[in-house]
C-alpha positions as CSV (number, residue, x, y, z in Angstrom):
1,M,82.3,199.8,223.6
2,T,80.1,202.0,221.4
3,V,78.2,204.8,223.0
4,A,75.7,207.2,221.3
5,F,75.9,210.8,222.5
6,P,72.6,212.8,222.2
7,Y,73.2,216.5,222.1
8,R,71.6,217.2,225.5
9,F,73.6,214.4,227.0
10,V,76.9,215.9,225.7
11,V,76.0,219.3,227.1
12,S,75.0,217.8,230.5
13,C,78.2,215.8,230.7
14,C,80.3,218.9,229.8
15,A,78.7,220.9,232.6
16,L,79.1,218.0,235.1
17,F,82.8,217.6,234.0
18,A,83.4,221.3,234.5
19,V,82.0,221.2,238.0
20,A,84.0,218.1,239.0
21,A,87.3,219.0,237.3
22,P,88.5,221.6,239.9
23,A,87.9,219.0,242.7
24,L,89.6,216.2,240.9
25,A,92.6,218.3,239.7
26,P,95.7,217.6,241.8
27,H,97.4,220.3,243.8
28,P,100.3,221.8,241.9
29,A,102.8,220.5,244.4
30,A,101.3,217.0,244.3
31,A,101.5,217.0,240.5
32,Q,105.3,217.3,240.4
33,V,107.4,214.2,239.6
34,R,110.6,213.6,241.5
35,T,113.4,211.7,239.8
36,D,116.0,210.0,241.9
37,P,119.3,210.9,240.4
38,G,120.7,207.5,241.5
39,V,118.2,205.6,239.2
40,P,119.1,205.7,235.5
41,S,116.3,206.8,233.1
42,P,115.0,204.1,230.7
43,A,116.8,205.9,227.8
44,A,120.1,205.5,229.7
45,S,119.6,201.8,230.5
46,Q,121.6,199.1,228.6
47,K,120.1,196.7,226.2
48,P,119.5,193.2,227.7
49,L,122.6,191.1,228.0
50,L,121.4,188.5,225.6
51,Y,121.3,191.1,222.9
52,Q,124.9,192.1,223.4
53,S,127.7,190.5,221.5
54,G,130.3,188.2,223.0
55,T,130.0,185.8,225.9
56,Q,127.4,186.7,228.6
57,V,127.7,185.1,232.0
58,R,127.7,186.2,235.6
59,M,130.6,184.3,237.1
60,H,130.8,183.5,240.8
61,P,133.8,182.3,242.8
62,G,134.1,178.5,242.8
63,V,132.2,178.1,239.5
64,P,134.3,176.7,236.6
65,E,135.1,178.9,233.7
66,V,132.8,178.7,230.6
67,P,134.5,176.3,228.2
68,E,136.0,177.8,225.1
69,V,134.0,176.7,222.0
70,S,134.2,177.7,218.4
71,A,130.5,177.9,217.5
72,L,129.2,181.1,216.0
73,S,126.5,181.2,218.6
74,W,125.5,179.1,221.6
75,L,123.3,179.1,224.7
76,V,122.9,177.2,228.0
77,A,119.6,177.3,229.9
78,D,117.7,175.7,232.6
79,A,114.8,174.0,230.8
80,D,112.5,174.0,233.9
81,T,112.8,177.7,234.8
82,G,113.8,179.1,231.5
83,D,116.8,180.9,233.1
84,V,119.7,181.4,230.7
85,L,123.0,180.6,232.5
86,A,125.3,181.7,229.7
87,A,125.3,182.5,226.0
88,Y,127.4,183.7,223.2
89,D,125.8,186.0,220.5
90,A,122.4,184.4,221.5
91,H,120.3,186.5,219.1
92,R,122.6,186.3,216.1
93,P,120.5,185.3,213.1
94,L,121.9,182.1,211.4
95,P,120.6,179.4,209.2
96,P,119.2,176.7,211.5
97,A,119.3,173.6,209.2
98,S,117.1,170.7,210.5
99,T,116.9,172.1,214.0
100,L,114.1,174.2,212.6
101,K,112.1,170.9,212.5
102,T,111.6,171.5,216.3
103,L,109.4,174.4,215.4
104,F,107.7,172.4,212.6
105,A,106.8,169.7,215.2
106,L,105.6,172.2,217.7
107,T,103.3,173.6,215.1
108,V,102.0,170.5,213.3
109,L,102.0,167.7,216.0
110,P,98.8,168.9,217.7
111,A,96.9,169.0,214.4
112,L,97.6,165.5,213.2
113,P,96.6,162.5,215.3
114,G,99.3,159.8,215.3
115,G,97.0,157.0,214.4
116,T,95.8,158.6,211.2
117,R,96.7,156.6,208.1
118,H,97.6,158.3,204.8
119,T,98.5,157.1,201.3
120,V,101.3,159.3,199.9
121,T,100.9,160.9,196.5
122,E,103.5,161.9,194.0
123,R,102.6,165.6,194.5
124,E,103.4,165.4,198.2
125,L,107.0,164.3,197.5
126,A,107.6,167.1,194.9
127,G,110.0,169.9,195.6
128,I,112.3,168.2,198.0
129,G,115.7,169.9,198.0
130,P,118.7,168.2,196.4
131,G,120.8,166.4,198.9
132,S,118.1,166.3,201.5
133,S,118.1,163.7,204.2
134,L,115.3,161.1,203.4
135,V,113.8,158.4,205.5
136,G,112.6,156.5,202.4
137,I,108.9,157.4,202.0
138,R,107.4,156.0,198.8
139,E,104.6,157.2,196.6
140,G,101.4,155.0,196.9
141,F,102.5,153.6,200.2
142,T,100.2,154.0,203.3
143,Y,101.8,155.2,206.5
144,Q,100.6,156.1,209.9
145,V,101.2,159.7,210.9
146,S,103.2,158.4,213.9
147,D,105.6,156.6,211.4
148,L,106.0,159.9,209.6
149,W,107.0,161.6,212.8
150,K,109.6,159.0,213.5
151,G,111.0,159.8,210.1
152,V,111.2,163.5,211.1
153,F,112.8,163.1,214.5
154,L,115.0,160.1,214.0
155,H,116.2,160.3,210.4
156,S,115.5,164.1,209.8
157,G,113.6,163.0,206.7
158,N,112.6,166.0,204.6
159,D,110.3,163.6,202.7
160,A,108.4,163.0,205.9
161,V,108.2,166.8,206.5
162,H,106.7,167.3,203.0
163,V,104.0,164.7,203.5
164,L,103.1,166.0,207.0
165,A,103.0,169.6,205.7
166,A,100.7,168.5,202.9
167,L,98.4,167.0,205.5
168,N,98.5,170.2,207.5
169,G,97.2,172.3,204.6
170,G,100.3,172.8,202.4
171,W,103.9,174.0,202.4
172,Q,103.2,177.8,202.5
173,T,100.3,177.4,205.0
174,T,102.6,175.4,207.3
175,A,105.4,178.0,207.0
176,R,103.0,180.8,208.0
177,Q,101.7,178.8,210.9
178,M,105.3,178.1,212.1
179,Q,106.1,181.8,211.9
180,A,103.0,182.6,214.0
181,K,104.0,179.9,216.5
182,A,107.5,181.3,216.8
183,R,106.1,184.8,217.6
184,A,103.7,183.3,220.1
185,L,106.6,181.7,221.9
186,G,108.6,185.0,222.0
187,A,111.1,183.7,219.4
188,L,111.5,186.9,217.3
189,D,114.7,186.1,215.5
190,T,113.2,183.2,213.4
191,H,112.1,183.7,209.8
192,V,110.6,180.6,208.2
193,V,110.8,180.0,204.5
194,S,111.2,176.2,204.2
195,P,109.5,174.2,207.0
196,D,112.1,171.3,206.8
197,G,115.0,173.6,207.5
198,Y,116.5,173.3,204.1
199,D,118.7,176.3,203.2
200,A,116.5,179.1,201.7
201,P,117.2,182.8,201.2
202,G,116.2,184.7,204.3
203,Q,115.6,181.7,206.5
204,V,117.2,182.2,209.9
205,S,116.8,181.4,213.5
206,S,119.1,181.9,216.6
207,A,120.5,180.0,219.5
208,Y,118.0,181.7,221.7
209,D,115.0,180.8,219.5
210,L,116.1,177.2,219.0
211,A,116.4,176.8,222.8
212,V,112.9,178.2,223.2
213,F,111.6,175.6,220.7
214,G,113.5,172.8,222.4
215,R,112.2,173.8,225.9
216,A,108.6,174.0,224.6
217,G,109.0,170.7,222.9
218,L,110.0,168.9,226.1
219,R,106.6,170.0,227.5
220,N,104.8,168.2,224.7
221,E,104.4,164.5,225.5
222,D,104.6,163.3,221.9
223,F,107.5,165.6,221.0
224,A,109.5,164.5,224.1
225,R,108.9,160.8,223.2
226,Y,109.9,161.1,219.6
227,C,113.0,163.2,220.2
228,A,114.2,160.8,222.9
229,T,113.8,157.7,220.7
230,A,117.2,156.3,219.7
231,E,116.1,153.5,217.3
232,S,112.9,152.3,215.8
233,S,111.5,150.4,212.8
234,F,110.1,152.1,209.7
235,P,107.6,150.6,207.3
236,G,109.0,149.6,203.9
237,D,107.8,147.7,200.9
238,G,107.0,144.3,202.2
239,A,109.1,144.6,205.4
240,S,110.1,147.2,208.0
241,Y,113.6,148.4,208.4
242,E,115.5,149.9,211.3
243,I,116.3,153.6,211.5
244,A,118.5,155.3,214.1
245,N,118.4,158.8,215.5
246,T,121.0,160.9,213.8
247,N,121.7,162.7,217.1
248,R,124.9,160.9,218.1
249,L,124.9,162.3,221.7
250,L,121.8,160.2,222.1
251,T,122.8,157.0,220.3
252,G,126.6,156.9,220.9
253,R,127.2,156.0,217.2
254,D,130.1,156.8,214.9
255,G,132.6,157.1,217.7
256,V,130.7,159.8,219.6
257,A,130.1,158.7,223.2
258,A,126.5,159.0,224.3
259,Y,125.9,161.8,226.8
260,P,124.6,160.5,230.2
261,G,121.0,161.6,230.8
262,L,120.5,163.0,227.3
263,I,116.8,163.3,226.3
264,G,117.0,164.7,222.8
265,V,116.3,167.1,221.0
266,K,117.4,167.6,217.3
267,N,120.5,168.0,215.2
268,G,121.0,169.4,211.7
269,Y,123.4,170.1,208.9
270,T,123.4,171.9,205.6
271,S,126.2,173.4,203.6
272,G,124.9,176.9,204.5
273,A,124.2,176.4,208.2
274,G,127.0,174.0,209.1
275,H,126.4,171.7,212.0
276,T,123.7,172.7,214.4
277,L,122.3,171.0,217.5
278,V,119.7,171.5,220.2
279,A,120.3,169.1,223.1
280,A,118.6,168.5,226.4
281,A,119.9,166.4,229.3
282,R,118.6,165.6,232.8
283,R,120.8,165.1,235.9
284,D,119.9,165.1,239.6
285,G,116.4,166.5,239.0
286,R,117.6,169.4,236.8
287,T,117.1,169.6,233.0
288,L,119.3,171.8,230.8
289,V,118.9,172.7,227.2
290,V,121.9,173.7,225.0
291,T,122.0,175.2,221.5
292,V,125.2,175.1,219.4
293,M,125.3,176.7,216.0
294,N,128.0,176.1,213.4
295,P,131.3,175.3,215.1
296,Q,134.3,176.7,213.2
297,R,136.9,174.1,214.3
298,G,137.1,170.4,214.9
299,G,135.3,168.8,211.9
300,G,131.8,167.4,211.5
301,F,131.5,166.0,215.1
302,A,132.7,169.2,216.8
303,V,129.1,170.2,217.5
304,Y,128.7,167.2,219.8
305,A,132.0,167.8,221.6
306,E,131.1,171.5,222.2
307,T,127.6,170.6,223.3
308,R,129.0,168.1,225.7
309,S,131.4,170.6,227.3
310,L,128.6,173.2,227.6
311,L,126.3,170.7,229.3
312,D,129.0,169.7,231.7
313,W,129.6,173.3,232.6
314,G,125.9,174.0,232.9
315,F,125.3,171.2,235.4
316,A,128.4,172.3,237.4
317,A,127.3,176.0,237.4
318,A,123.5,175.7,237.7
319,G,122.2,177.0,241.0
320,L,125.5,178.9,241.7
321,I,125.2,181.8,239.3
322,A,122.7,184.4,238.5
323,P,121.0,184.1,235.1
324,V,121.7,186.5,232.2
325,G,118.3,186.3,230.7
326,S,115.2,184.1,230.3
327,L,113.6,181.9,227.6
328,V,110.2,182.9,229.0
329,P,108.8,185.9,227.1
330,P,107.7,188.8,229.2
331,R,103.9,189.1,229.7
332,P,102.3,191.9,227.6
333,P,100.9,194.8,229.6
334,V,97.2,194.7,230.3
335,S,95.4,197.5,228.5
336,R,93.1,199.5,230.6
337,T,91.9,201.8,227.8
338,S,88.2,201.9,226.9
339,H,87.4,203.0,223.4
340,I,84.5,205.4,223.1
341,T,83.0,206.1,219.7
342,V,80.3,208.4,218.5
343,Q,77.5,206.5,216.9
344,G,77.4,206.9,213.1
345,V,80.8,208.6,213.0
346,K,83.8,206.7,211.7
347,P,87.0,207.1,213.8
348,G,89.7,208.9,211.9
349,S,87.3,210.6,209.5
350,D,86.8,214.4,209.2
351,D,83.4,214.0,210.8
352,W,85.1,212.3,213.7
353,L,87.6,215.1,214.1
354,G,84.9,217.6,213.8
355,T,82.7,215.9,216.4
356,G,85.7,215.6,218.7
357,T,86.4,219.3,218.3
358,M,82.7,220.1,219.0
359,I,82.7,218.0,222.2
360,L,85.9,219.5,223.4
361,G,84.6,223.0,222.7
362,A,81.4,222.2,224.6
363,V,83.5,221.0,227.5
364,G,85.5,224.2,227.4
365,A,82.4,226.3,227.2
366,G,80.7,224.5,230.0
367,A,83.7,224.7,232.2
368,G,84.0,228.5,231.5
369,A,80.3,229.0,232.3
370,V,80.4,227.1,235.5
371,A,83.7,228.8,236.6
372,L,82.1,232.2,235.9
373,A,79.0,231.3,237.9
374,L,81.1,230.2,240.8
375,R,83.2,233.4,240.7
376,L,80.0,235.6,240.7
377,K,78.6,233.5,243.6
378,G,81.9,234.0,245.5
379,R,81.7,237.8,244.9
380,R,78.1,237.9,246.2
381,S,79.1,235.9,249.3
382,A,82.0,238.2,250.0
383,R,79.9,241.3,249.5
384,D,77.1,239.9,251.7
385,S,79.5,239.2,254.6
386,S,81.4,242.5,254.4
387,P,80.3,245.6,256.7
388,D,77.7,248.0,255.2
389,T,79.5,251.2,254.3
390,R,76.6,253.1,252.8
């Protein structure tokens, strides 16, 4: 709000303020603040459990022990409420691999209608990292956007991500949008460099952030449908071919038993990140989301075994233990401050400081004048009411 202050108005306000100030000022006793010695001050309070190292869980009698897993970081949460049931180094920054595609989808899905058709150019397929997983997109071939999303979710195709990012305004634009989306969701550990999750210097996320992305994705109808699709056909040159979801807990392939009630979300692997997985499952009306990052024992399929054990524990413990945190970001405080500026004077300038000093001086002078007038009036009243001694 911008308010112009004519000189007479300033003086009048100063005088009015000076008259009202004594009445508005609290009594000295009322202005004191009492501190209950039993309540710790904010400075003495601990940092939130999820920011502490090690396993965080509030165990309760009758609840099974948290399974021992080798992942560098993991988290179990209720996807409906956002309550975190247990976690280990939840905010540890680690390379996310293709689980970062969850954030990519959250960011780009709303911008690109699935029915849109697009002919792929050579430029759109440039710059794909060596060893990337590919769904088989070909230059000069026309695809529906929905087909490209199948390539992302089922086959983790970096070629599909590159084409979709180009349609979204480009690689760097998409990375910036993903970063903004992460912040908006309260995922503050994530730093996006390569939207497909390919290893890049400085690119990290966390078990906490990936669980946030997975939970948010399940609330998007398109995201939830794609991540729960086990098999589909993909257009090829002259004929379609079958593709299967690389999340083996969903498909039950390669000797990994499918997990009952699994509804997605996304797995990943790079040499720098190791194996990573965001998984969600539903049982008896409850949905859990689990993140596992880089198991240190058990080989390439250990990420599925450790996720399975954490899901089993979560369903057994849910409703019986208190949460150790939340995937729901706290609401920012509502500002009640009104900004008042002097017309024609730039805030922060010497003129602004001078004007502020002048106004404060006027307030002080007005207050002093009114106080003196009241004091003189009080003396006259006291003299008029006292006995005449002449």
